N, C-alpha and C positions, 0 to 999 in steps of 0.2 A: 201313379206318378212314375213308377219304374217302367211300366209298359210304354208310356209316352217317350221316356228317355231312350228305350231300346229302339222304338220306331224312328225317333229322330236320328239316332246314330246310324240306323240302317239306311235311311234316306240320304243322309250325308255321305255315307260310303258309296251309295249308288251314284250320286252326283259327282263325287270325286273320281270314281272309275270312268264315268262318262267324260269328265273334263280331260282326264289323261288320254282317253281314247281319241278325243277330238284333237288334242294337241299333237299326238303322234300321227294322226291321219293328215293333219295340215302339213306337218313336216315331211311326211311321205309324199304328199301331193306335189310339193315344191322341190322334190329331189331332182338333181340333174340326171340325164340319161347315162347310165354307167356301162352300157353294152360294149363300148369301145375299149375296154380295159386290156384285152389281149391283141387288139389290132396293131399291126406293125407301125412303128414310129418312123416317120420320115426324118432324116437328119437335117435340121434347119441350119442355115448359115447365118452368121452374125457379122455384119460389117460395121465397124466403129469409125465414125467420122469426126473430124476436128470441128472447131467452131467455124472455120472457113470452108468446110465441105471436103477437105482432103481426107484421104483414107489413112487412119492411124493403124488399124489392124483388121484382119478378117479371120473369123473362125468358121470352120466348116463342119466336120463330123462330130457333133456333140453327143450323139447316141451310139455311134459305131454299129456293129452287127448285133442282131437279136440273139440272145442266148437261150438254150433250152436247159432244163434242170440238170440233165446228165452232162452238160458241158462244163459245169462248175465243179472245181475241186471240193471234195467233201469237207476239208478243213475250213474252207471259206464259209460253207453252210453252217458248220459248227460254230465258227466265230461269230456269225450274225445271230444265231439262235442264242448263244450264251450271253450276248450283250444286249440284244434288242427284245427277244421274246422267247424265253427258254421253254415255254409250254405251247409253242405254236402248233405242233402236230397233235395236241390234245384238246385244245379249246375250240369253241364254235364261233369265234370272231371276237367275243368279249371274254376276257379272262378274269373272273371274279377273284380267284385265288391270287392272281398276280396283283390285282388292285389292292386287296387286303394286305398282301406282303409289302407292297410299295408304301402304303399308308403307314404301316408299322415301322418300317425302316426310316421314313421321313419324320415320324413322330419322335423316334429315339434320337435322331440326329439333330432335331430342331430346325431342319431346313429341308429343301427339296433335293433328295439324293437319287430317287428312283421315280420313274413314271409308270403308269399302269396301262398305257396304250399298247395294243397288240400290233403285229405286223399288218394284219388285215385292216385295223383302224388307221394305221399310217398310210396304207394304200388309199383308203377312202378319203382321208383328209387331204393328201397331197395331190391326188389325181382328179378329184371331182369337186372339192369344196374350196371356198375362199379362206383367207386367213382370219376371218371375223371370229372374235371370241364371244360366243353367245350360247344360250341354252338350246336354241333351235339348231345350231350347227352341231352340237354334241349329240343331239337326238338323231340328226341326219347321218352323222358319222357312224353311230351304232346301227342304224337301219341299213346303211350301205355295207357295213361289215357283215351283217347277217346275209344280205343279198349276195355278196361276193362269195361267202362260204357255201351258200346253196348253189351258186352258179358254177363254181370252179372247185376242183379238188385241191388238196394242200400243195402238191408240187406245182400246179399251175399258178396258184396264188404266189408261191415263193418266186416263181419265174417272173411274174409281173413285177414283184418288188425289186428283183435283181436288175431288171431292164429299165425301170422307170424312175427310180429314186435319184434325187440330186446328190452328187458326190463332190461338189466343190469345183472351182476353177472352170466353170462353164460346162461340166460333164454331167450327163444323165445316164445312169446304169453302170454296172461294174465293168462291162466291156470297154466303154469309152474311157472310164477312169483308169483301167489297167494300162491302156495304150498311152493315155496322156501322162501319167505319172511314171510308169515303168518301161514303156515302149514295147510291151509284149501283150499277147492275148491273155484273157483271163485263165485259160486252160494251162498256161505256162507259169503262173505266179507261184511263189514259194510261200511258206507258212508266215514269214515275217510280213511280206507284202499283203497277205490276206488279212492280217491283224490291222494293218493300216487302213485298208478299204472298209473293214467292218467298223473301225473307229470313226470314220468320216460321217457315218449316218447320224450321229448325235448333233454335230455342228460342222457342216461341210466346209464353210469358209474358214472357221477358226483352226480346224485340224488339217487343212490342205497341206500336204508335204512340200509343195513348191512355194507355199507362203510362209510356213513356219515348220521346218523339219523337226526341230526339237519337240514342239508341241505334239506333232503327229506321232513321234516315237513314244512319248509319254502316254498318249491315248492308246497306242497299240499295245503297250505294256499292260494297260488296264484290261484290254480285250483278252490278252493271253491269261491274265489272272482269272478272269471270268471263266475261261475255258477249263482252267484247273479246278475251280470251284464246282463246275458242272460235271467234272469227271471225264472230259474229252481228252485231256492230256495230263501227263504226270508233272509234278513240280520240277523234276530234273530236266525234262524235255523243255518245259517252259523257260527255264534258265538258259538253256542252249539256244533257243529261238531268239531270246532277247539280246543275245550277243551277236546275232547275225547283222551284218552291215546292210544298209538300205541305199541302193543305187537308184538315182532318179534320172529321168530323161534330161539331158542338158537343155537348158532354156536359152533361146536366142536373145542376145543382148539387144536392148533398144531403149532409147531415151523416153519412149512413150509407155513402156510395159507396166511400170508401177501404176500409172494412171489407168491404163486399159484394164488391168486386173481388177482394180477397185470398181470400175464401171461395170464390168461383166458380172461381178458378184452381186450387183445391185439390180440388175435387170429383172430377175424373177420377183423381186419385191414390188415391182410396178405392174407387171403383166402376168405373173405366174409362170407356169412352164411354157416356154415357147414351142409352138407346133408349126410355125411357118418361118420362112426366111425373114430376117430382121435387118433394118437399117437404123442404127442408133446414132443420133447427132448429139455431140457432147459440147462442153464448154472450153475445151483445151485450145490454147493459142500456140500453134507449132513454133512460131518464131520466138515467143516468150519462153517456151519450154527449152528451146535451144540455148537461149541466153542464160537460163537458170542452170542448165547443165554445165555450161562453160564457167559460170561464176563459182559453182561448187568445186569443180576440178581445179580451177586456177588457184583458189585460196586454200584448198586442203593439200598443201604441198608437203615436201619431205620434212620441213621444219616442224610443221604441225603434227605430223605423224610421230615424230620423236617425242612430242609432248603428250602423247597418248590419245590424240584425237583421230581415231581411225574411221569414223563414220560421220555422215552429215545427212540432213534432210531439209527440204524446203517446200513450201507451198505458197502460192500466190492466189488471192481472191480479188474479184472486182468488188465494187461497193455493195452489190446485191448478194454476194456469197458464191458466185460462179467461180469454179476452180479453173484458173487460166494456166497455171504451171504446177507441176508436182514432181519432186525428186524424192523418191522413197529410200534412197541409199546411194552409195558411191558406185556400186557395180551390181546391176540386176542379175548378170550371169552367175555370179558367185553367191548371191543372196537375194531371194525374192521377198524377204520380210519387209513390209512397208512401214518405215519408221515415221511416216506422216500420220497414218491412220491406225496403226496397230501398237506402236511402242508407247508404253506408259513411263513418263519421266517426271522428275521433280522440276518445276519451272523456276524455282528460286525467286529472285526479285521481280521477274516478269509477272508474277501473280499479284504484286502489290497494286496493280491498276484497279483491282476489285476493292481493295481496302480504301483507296482514295475516292473511287466512285461512290462507294457507300457513304463515306464521310461527307462528300459534296452534297449528296442527297439529304443528309442530316443537317445541312446548313453551314458546314465549313466552307471556307473560300481559299483560293490559292495563296492569298497574302497573309492568311492567319499564321501565327507563330506558335510552334511547339518546341519543347526542349529536347535537344539531342544530348542525352546524358544516360548514365547507366540505369537500367531498369531490371528488376528481378521479380519473377513471378514463380512462386514456389521455389524449387531448386534450380530453375532455368533462368539463364541470364544471356540475352543476345548481345552480340558485339558487331560493330561495323566492320566492313571489309578491311579497312586500313588500321583498325584497332584504336582509332581516335574518336573523340566526341567534340562537337562544334558548338555546344551551347544552344542558344536560341536561334532557330532557323524557320524560314517560311515553309509552307507545304510544298511550294514549287521547287525550292532549293533542295528539300528533302527527297523529292522525286528525282531530280536531275542527277544527284550524286548517290542515290539509292541508299539512304540511311536506314539501317535496320531498326534501331531503337525507336525512331519516330513512327515507322510503320506499325510496330508492335504496340506502342503507346496509343496510337490512333485506333487500332483495331480493338483494343481493350476498352477504350473510351466509348465507342459507339456500339460495341457488342459484336462478338464473333458471328453470331447468328445472322446479322445484317450483311457481313462480308460473304458468308456462305450463300445467302439468298441472292446477292448480287451476282456472284459467279455462276450460280445455276440459272439465273434469269438470262444471262448472256450466252448460255450454251454449254457450260461445263457439266458433263453428265457423270463423270467418274466420282466416286464417293469422296467426301471432304470431311475430315475429322476436326472437331472443334477443340484444338489445342492452342495454347498461346503462340506456337510457332506457325500457325495457320498463315499469318500475314507474310511469312518469309518463303512461302511456296514449297512446303515439305510434302504436300499431297500430290500424287502423280496425276498427270493429265496427258492427253495426246496433243501433238503439234497442231493437228487440224482443228480441234475444238478451241484451243487457245487462240489460234490465229483468227478464227471466225468471231471470237469475242472482241478482239481488237478491231475487226472489220465493222462492228456495230458503231464504233467511234467514227470511222471513216464514212459511214453511211448516215451521219448526223443523228444517231440514236435509234435508227430504224433497224429491224432485225436483218441479219445477214447470214442465215443458215447456209452452210456449205452444200453445194450440189454439183454434180458433174454431167447429168443427163438433161437435155432440154426436150428431146422428142424421140419417140420410138415409132417407126412405121413398118408395115410389111412391104414386100416388093410390089404389091399392087397399089400402093399409095395410101392405104387405109391407116389412119392414125390410131395407134394402140395406146399411146400415152403422150401427153404434152404437158410440160410443166407450166403451171399458171402462177404458183406462188401466192403469197399474201403478205401485205405490208403491215407491220405492226410496230408501234413505237415502244421501245424498251427503256429509253433514257430521255429525259427532258433536254431540250436544246441548250439551256444554260449550263447544265451539268456537263454536257458534251464539250461545249466551248471551253469551260474551265479546265477539263481534263486534257484537251488537245493542247492548250496553252502550256500546261505543265510538262507534257511529253515533248513538246517542241524544244524546250530548254534542255532536255536530256541530250538531244542531238547537237544543239548549238554549243553547249558548254559543259555538258555533264558526262556521264559514263559512256554515252553513245556517240562521241565526237567522230569516231572513225566511220560512222554511217552517213556523214554529211554528203548531200548532193546539191545540185545547183538550184534547188527550189525548196520551198517550205515543206518540211516533213516532220512527223512526230513518231516517237518510238520509245522502247524500253529494253534495257538489258536484263539478263537473268543468268545467275550462276548458282548451281545447287551446291550442297554440302560437299566439301573436299574436292571441288572442281570436277564433279562427275558429269555434269551437264552444263553446256553453255548455250544461251539463247539470245536472239535478238528478234523482236517483233515491232513492226512499225508500218506506217501508211502515209500516203499523200492524198491528194484529192481523188485519185482514181483507183489505186491498187493498195492492197494490204498484203504484206509478205511476212511469213514467220520462218525463222531459220533455227535449226538445232545442230549442235556439234557435240560428239561424245564418242562412246563405243558401246557395242552390244553387251559387253560383260559388266558394264557399270563400274569399271575401274576408274579410280581418280586420275585426272589429267594433271599435268605440271603447270599449274597456275594459268590455265587457259580459260579466259572469262568471256562472257557474252559481249563485252565491248571490244573484243579483239577480232578473231576470225569470223564469228557469226555476223558481226556488224559490217565487216568488209564484204562478205558474200551478199548481204542485204543491199549494201551500197551499189555493188556492181550490177545486180539484177535491176534495182529500181532506176539507176542512172540510164541503163540501156533500154529499159522498158517504159520510159517516160511517154512515148507516143502510142503505146499499145492500148 
């Protein structure tokens, strides 16, 4: 019996080894050819076209000159090693010690704090493989890492990494990034600038200094801390470096730049690393964009500024989700932070649309009556904007004058889970906490995702995921990407009709009266706690526009509500954009 067991285990082991061998052999057989790793990269150009074919922007030298290892300041090498792969010069492509260390750190933290990928694995993944998450790709990544280590020495591999990795804002390699961000060659950068470049490797778009300088500096501080931990610099020198100022290349102001930056950052997600000249056709309507800029500038006057409203953002979508206009802030030259796509803000009462949609799906109707009266849940007691209660009101009237107590009462009646599920179904991706105040919009969202949720109503319940790129071609005419999209129903027609009827009254006689235009439209105001954020979101038969007014520090404004300046901006855009 024992002999049979041993024989069985032996045979099972042989078959297991054979199976592993076959899997690895299959993965190796289907590997892409990696011999071009050190070949010079031609600098592709990217031309961004508007919806009508006019040129919005043109980018040229994304790669700049090719660097050799000795061209790079030693402290930049140290910054990258300390942050991305501290044992790079010791391992053979796969760092088992690093994997074990990262697993231990992540286990103790209860979340993903460190990764175990080496620089060689990152080269393999980013240069030769797709973004597919699969067992096959991980095996191929390991095989390519071993091949690269056998083919090139460590300095050559590090040079490949420096010249080919994406570093945000359309740049590939530290040479292009140094010139784009600081206006100087890599050989001339200082210690602070090196920490910024090394920090970009983790999340290039998020930490791009021309997109969010504060985030880039915080990430740079972490890189400097890593260098202290690894013994490259002393704590006192680290403190000195952190106090250095960071001067960036002045960015040319343009009404299209917020949109263009957003589009450029999305190109690699569709076609990977570009290696030929590209022509990118987008959804932007130049005339509507001009109208949007004028509407923002006109209404964000000196009076508004004295009330604390120093910033504004606007985005307009067509019924299918195509971005027709996007204003990411009042002045691109002074701030490249995109408040449409990057800023997380409390939507206030603009979030209530998800409460009422969930209720309508549960069988409630616009004419149903609820009581507008004090309600207390635990130690929390919501109040209406004017401090008054109106007694029995219909759901339509509750929406039109944005009664807090009714929204909370309704949310508790149907269950907060249904409200959260509705918001997520319509495209809200930011985390939503199930607190009684959920109904009043205390969870943060972006203007783009909230506007796209309202666009579902304009699209008769069909999905309206936001997008800005319709086609990517090379200069030979070959189509590298073309948006096809898919139509899916998210809301039943009757639910949409009821909600639209309720939102129309908001503009006709409710809190959104200042948004009235010469045709039927529907919308909702939103004002967050202490008047920190003011919103107006609405639509007609063709366009959906979302507007936010506030300031970057989150300071309270002086009673500036969504029914005031945001509604006026929305009105001016929609009135002039009727024929677009």
